[in-house]
C-alpha positions as CSV (number, residue, x, y, z in Angstrom):
1,X,8.2,10.5,-20.8
2,X,9.4,10.8,-24.4
3,X,8.4,11.0,-28.1
4,X,10.5,8.7,-30.2
5,X,12.2,10.0,-33.6
6,X,10.4,9.4,-36.6
7,X,10.9,5.3,-37.3
8,X,11.3,3.7,-41.5
9,X,8.1,3.1,-41.2
10,X,7.0,7.3,-41.2
11,X,5.3,6.3,-37.8
12,X,6.4,8.0,-34.4
13,X,6.4,6.1,-31.1
14,X,5.1,7.7,-28.8
15,X,6.1,6.8,-25.0
16,X,2.6,8.3,-22.5
17,X,3.0,8.6,-18.9
18,X,2.4,5.2,-16.7
19,X,0.2,6.3,-13.8
20,X,2.4,3.3,-11.6
21,X,5.5,4.9,-11.8
22,X,3.9,8.5,-11.4
23,X,4.9,9.4,-8.2
24,X,1.9,8.9,-5.9
25,X,-0.2,11.5,-4.6
26,X,1.0,12.6,-0.7
27,X,-2.8,11.5,1.6
28,X,-3.5,9.1,-0.2
29,X,0.8,7.5,-0.1
30,X,-0.2,8.4,4.1
31,X,-3.5,6.5,3.8
32,X,-1.7,3.7,1.9
33,X,1.4,3.5,4.7
34,X,-2.0,3.4,7.0
35,X,-3.5,0.9,5.8
36,X,-0.9,-1.1,5.5
37,X,0.7,-0.6,9.2
38,X,-3.2,-1.4,10.5
39,X,-3.2,-5.0,8.5
40,X,-0.2,-5.5,9.6
41,X,-0.8,-5.2,12.6
42,X,-4.0,-7.6,12.4
43,X,-1.5,-10.3,11.2
44,X,-3.3,-10.0,8.1
45,X,-1.9,-10.9,4.2
46,X,-2.8,-8.7,1.5
47,X,-5.1,-11.8,0.4
48,X,-6.2,-12.1,3.2
49,X,-7.6,-8.4,3.3
50,X,-8.9,-9.1,0.2
51,X,-11.0,-11.6,1.3
52,X,-12.3,-9.8,4.2
53,X,-13.3,-6.6,2.9
54,X,-14.9,-8.7,-0.5
55,X,-12.2,-6.7,-2.6
56,X,-9.7,-7.8,-5.3
57,X,-6.6,-8.0,-4.1
58,X,-4.8,-5.7,-7.1
59,X,-7.9,-3.1,-5.9
60,X,-6.0,-3.2,-2.0
61,X,-2.9,-3.2,-2.7
62,X,-3.2,0.0,-5.4
63,X,-4.6,1.1,-2.6
64,X,-2.4,0.6,0.2
65,X,0.5,2.2,-2.3
66,X,-1.6,5.1,-3.1
67,X,-2.1,4.5,-6.6
68,X,-6.5,4.3,-6.1
69,X,-8.3,6.9,-4.2
70,X,-10.6,4.2,-2.3
71,X,-14.4,5.2,-3.2
72,X,-16.2,6.0,0.7
73,X,-18.1,2.0,-0.3
74,X,-14.4,0.6,-0.5
75,X,-13.0,2.6,3.3
76,X,-16.2,1.2,5.2
77,X,-15.5,-2.2,3.0
78,X,-11.4,-2.4,4.1
79,X,-12.8,-1.3,7.3
80,X,-14.9,-4.6,7.8
81,X,-12.7,-6.3,6.9
82,X,-10.1,-5.3,9.4
83,X,-12.9,-5.1,11.9
84,X,-12.2,-1.7,13.2
85,X,-14.2,1.5,13.0
86,X,-14.1,3.4,9.8
87,X,-13.1,6.6,11.2
88,X,-10.2,4.4,12.5
89,X,-8.7,4.5,8.7
90,X,-8.9,8.0,8.5
91,X,-6.5,9.0,11.9
92,X,-4.4,9.6,10.1
93,X,-5.1,12.8,8.7
94,X,-6.3,14.4,12.9
95,X,-2.2,15.6,13.4
96,X,-1.3,18.6,11.7
97,X,1.9,16.4,10.7
98,X,0.4,13.3,8.2
99,X,2.9,12.7,5.7
100,X,2.8,9.2,6.3
101,X,6.1,9.0,7.6
102,X,6.1,5.9,10.4
103,X,7.9,8.2,13.2
């Protein structure tokens, strides 16, 4: 982002990078897209997955959007909420091309 010019009160405003606007990490983005596909295939809303997983709605949203790196505990909770094996959450990385594209 940028620094503003000197303001009339003598202070400079500094605008810092906003994490939710920064591009997501490719691995986190691919995982988030995979999680979303799994959730939608089961007909679950974000709210339902969060509730079933014992996680916050915002936490699940951040993971799906590639903005949060889920812990092992979160992965286990998400698998429980999706009623799937934990390894199913990581199958997106099994191929050489895990770009997260749905094609």
